C-alpha positions, 0 to 999 in steps of 0.5 A, a space after each residue: 639454359 645451362 647453369 654451371 655456377 660454382 664449378 672449377 672451370 678455369 680455362 676458356 678451352 674448358 668451355 669449348 663443348 658449350 660453344 657447340 650447343 646451337 640452342 643455348 640461350 642462357 648460360 651461367 658460369 658465375 663463381 668459376 675461375 674462368 670468369 676472371 680470364 681476360 676477354 672472357 665475356 667477349 670470347 663467350 659472346 663471339 663463340 656462342 653464335 647469335 643464340 646466346 642471349 644471357 650470360 651470367 644473368 646479364 643480357 647481351 646487347 647488340 653493342 656488346 655483340 658487335 664489339 666482340 665480333 670486332 675484337 676477334 676479327 681478322 688476323 689480330 683477332 685470330 692471334 688473340 684467340 690463340 693467346 687467350 684460349 690455346 688449344 689443348 697441347 699434347 706435349 708438356 700439358 698432357 704429362 702434367 694431366 697424367 699426374 692429376 689423373 692419379 688422384 682424379 679422373 683421367 683426361 679421357 674420362 673428363 673429355 668423354 663426359 664433356 663430349 656427352 654434355 655437348 651432345 646432350 639434348 635435355 637439361 636433365 641429361 646435362 645436369 646428370 653429366 655435370 654431376 658425373 664430371 664433378 665426381 670424376 666417375 664415368 657414367 656406366 652408359 658412357 663406358 665402353 664394354 672393355 672398361 666395364 669388364 675390367 671394372 667387374 674383374 677388379 671388383 671380383 678380385 677385391 
């Protein structure tokens, strides 16, 4: 089970890491802006394979699973997926993220933590990484040696 209730997840693409968790059976994204995105529930049902059984404390019924499969089937479904969950763009959106990075964590830090969450094997690890994501501070075990040296040098200069 993964509980991400009350975070600031806004886009379906932000949930991409979760769709890769093969044993994810229960997921809560309540009180996140992403739950208001059109087709949020069918998207998550479609993307999280057959293992996801409960989404936001509501059991996923076979009828709902079939509807989600149909919604995203064929060429029209492919276009709909691209429309509601466009892949991260490297152009304009990336330059906007750089401005955000001045006050918060860099996109690289966010991506590194999200990747670690996707690869986490225990709920404790996921919880620890979620806290890191909220605080915007990359845990030491995820930092590369070069970054550690630079951080240590910066501390010595202060």
